[in-house]
C-alpha positions as CSV (number, residue, x, y, z in Angstrom):
1,M,190.9,-42.4,0.1
2,D,189.9,-43.0,-3.5
3,E,188.9,-40.5,-6.1
4,K,185.1,-41.0,-5.5
5,E,185.4,-40.1,-1.8
6,K,187.5,-37.0,-2.6
7,Q,184.9,-35.9,-5.1
8,Q,182.0,-36.5,-2.6
9,R,183.8,-34.5,0.1
10,A,184.4,-31.7,-2.3
11,E,180.8,-31.6,-3.2
12,D,179.7,-31.7,0.4
13,K,182.0,-28.8,1.2
14,A,180.7,-26.8,-1.7
15,K,177.1,-27.4,-0.6
16,R,177.9,-26.3,3.0
17,A,179.5,-23.1,1.6
18,K,176.5,-22.4,-0.5
19,R,174.1,-22.8,2.4
20,A,176.2,-20.5,4.6
21,A,176.3,-17.9,1.9
22,A,172.5,-18.1,1.5
23,A,172.0,-17.8,5.2
24,S,174.3,-14.8,5.4
25,A,172.5,-13.1,2.5
26,A,169.1,-13.7,4.2
27,Q,170.4,-12.1,7.4
28,Q,171.7,-9.1,5.5
29,Q,168.3,-8.8,3.7
30,N,166.5,-8.9,7.0
31,K,168.7,-6.0,8.3
32,K,168.0,-4.0,5.1
33,N,164.2,-4.6,5.6
34,G,164.2,-3.1,9.1
35,G,164.8,-6.2,11.2
36,L,162.7,-6.4,14.4
37,K,160.7,-3.3,13.8
38,A,159.6,-4.5,10.3
39,Y,158.8,-7.9,11.7
40,F,156.4,-6.5,14.3
41,K,154.9,-4.1,11.8
42,G,154.1,-7.1,9.6
43,V,152.7,-9.0,12.6
44,R,150.4,-6.1,13.4
45,T,149.3,-5.9,9.7
46,E,148.4,-9.6,9.7
47,M,146.6,-9.4,13.0
48,K,144.3,-6.8,11.5
49,K,143.3,-9.4,8.9
50,V,142.2,-12.0,11.5
51,V,138.5,-12.6,11.8
52,W,137.9,-13.3,15.5
53,P,135.0,-15.5,16.6
54,T,132.0,-13.8,18.3
55,R,131.3,-14.4,22.0
56,K,128.5,-16.7,21.1
57,E,130.7,-18.8,18.7
58,T,133.4,-19.0,21.3
59,I,131.0,-20.3,23.9
60,A,129.6,-22.8,21.4
61,Y,133.0,-24.1,20.4
62,T,134.1,-24.4,24.1
63,V,131.0,-26.4,24.9
64,I,131.6,-28.7,21.9
65,V,135.2,-29.3,23.1
66,L,134.2,-30.0,26.7
67,V,131.4,-32.4,25.7
68,T,133.8,-34.2,23.3
69,C,136.5,-34.5,26.0
70,I,134.0,-35.9,28.5
71,A,132.6,-38.3,25.9
72,F,136.0,-39.7,25.0
73,G,137.0,-39.8,28.6
74,L,134.0,-42.0,29.4
75,L,134.6,-44.1,26.4
76,F,138.2,-44.8,27.3
77,W,137.2,-45.4,30.9
78,G,134.7,-48.0,29.8
79,F,137.2,-49.7,27.5
80,D,139.8,-49.7,30.3
81,T,137.4,-51.1,32.9
82,G,136.2,-53.8,30.5
83,F,139.7,-54.8,29.5
84,L,140.7,-54.9,33.2
85,A,137.8,-57.1,34.0
86,L,138.6,-59.4,31.1
87,L,142.2,-59.6,32.1
88,K,141.3,-60.4,35.7
89,A,138.9,-63.1,34.6
90,T,141.5,-64.6,32.2
91,L,144.3,-64.6,34.7
92,N,142.1,-65.5,37.7
93,I,143.3,-62.4,39.6
94,T,141.4,-61.3,42.8
95,L,142.0,-58.2,44.7
């Protein structure tokens, strides 16, 4: 093993140690901040900030999604049917 490889391994080991120390510090910080209880308190606070769509908006968005899915489904069905017919004609396949 030459000097360059030894130096690279030492650097890698130092990086791993630094990451482990950072992870440990983050865990300790989470424990200091209250852990799970603080997490759910933060979630609750953020959920209060959410602007939920009205019933009318939800219905409109649902209709848009359904119409779009149906349109794309029909489009793909048409392409598939056309491609299959072209393939059958090209290869002289009869079923």
